[in-house]
C-alpha positions, 0 to 999 in steps of 0.5 A: 907588141902590135899596136891597136892601130896596126891591128885595125889596119890589118883587118881593113886590108884583109877585108879588102882582099876578101872583097876581091873574091866577090863578083857581080851576080853572086849571092854572098853570105856575110858573117859577123865581126870586126874584120867582116865589118871592113869587108862589108864596107869595101863591098859597099864601096865597090857597089857604088862603082858597079858591083851587083850582088845580093847578100844574106847576113848572120847577125843584126850587126852585119845586117845593119852594116849591109843596109848602111853600105847599100848592100841588098839583103835576102832573108836566109830562110828563103835560100838554100845555096850561096855562091860564097860565104865570108866570115871571121873566126876566134881561132884557126888551126893549120887545117883551117878548122875554126872556133867561132862564137865570140859574137854569139852568132855561131849558129846562124854563121854555121847555117850560112857557111853550110849553104855556101859553095865556098866558105872563106875565113878572114882574120888577123894573124893573132887568130892562128893557133897550132891547135883549137881550144889553145886560147879560146873557150868553145862557145855553144848555144843552149836553150834556157830550159836546158841550161842545167842539163847541158852543164851536167852533160858537158861536165861529164865530157870533161868540160867546165861550162860558164854562162856568158854574162853581158857587159852592158846589161844585167844578166846573161848574153842572149843570142838572136835566137833567144838562147844562152851562150855557154863557154866551155873550157877543158882541162886538157884538149880533147883528141877528137874534136869531131867526136866532141862536136857530135857528143855536144850536139847530142845533148837535148837543148844544145842548139849548136857548137862553135866548132867549124870543122873541115868547112873552110876552103881557104883563109885570108890572114892579115900578117905584120907585113902582108895579107896572106892567103892560106889553104888547109895543111895536108 
């Protein structure tokens, strides 16, 4: 079993490798999560050595880390294009389709990823799965007023939607958009995830799903003995 310290080192090396893709003059989309934190740290170090970039971030957590690292930020609402976006994932399949949303920021993460000319996933090898929804439920963001409707419609699609509860506060997790996060488990994995994504987003009040399908150009994966770059399986 991998130790916690070795897993942290894998994430650090993965973040450093991802920083090699960033060059002066770029506008960079920066995701959320523990591996991304090392990416931000490395970008800050390189900026002190002369790298010149600006960035937009997907969450308060990442914005705070960028500010601490000295990375100048642009509000995403003033952008419609990015040179590159780098983000983590909760699951990644061989086609580099991903599930995101463990940090409850997947709506903005999908906006940022969609703006980017290149979308890059970074993670350690534990996030690689043969098929999505293997070990991680599907997060969706739902407006509070649509909670009961969304759960009923999700049940009709074969899913069990559990509202995500906060750990260090009473009550549910609230996204930065002021919404609830539902984590959906399926008794059997749906065959067509693209169709599932469309059906879920057709539910009134359901803002966005954590399915990132056909979006990533490549993934940088920290493995036991190396950091690997992988591309979508054909």
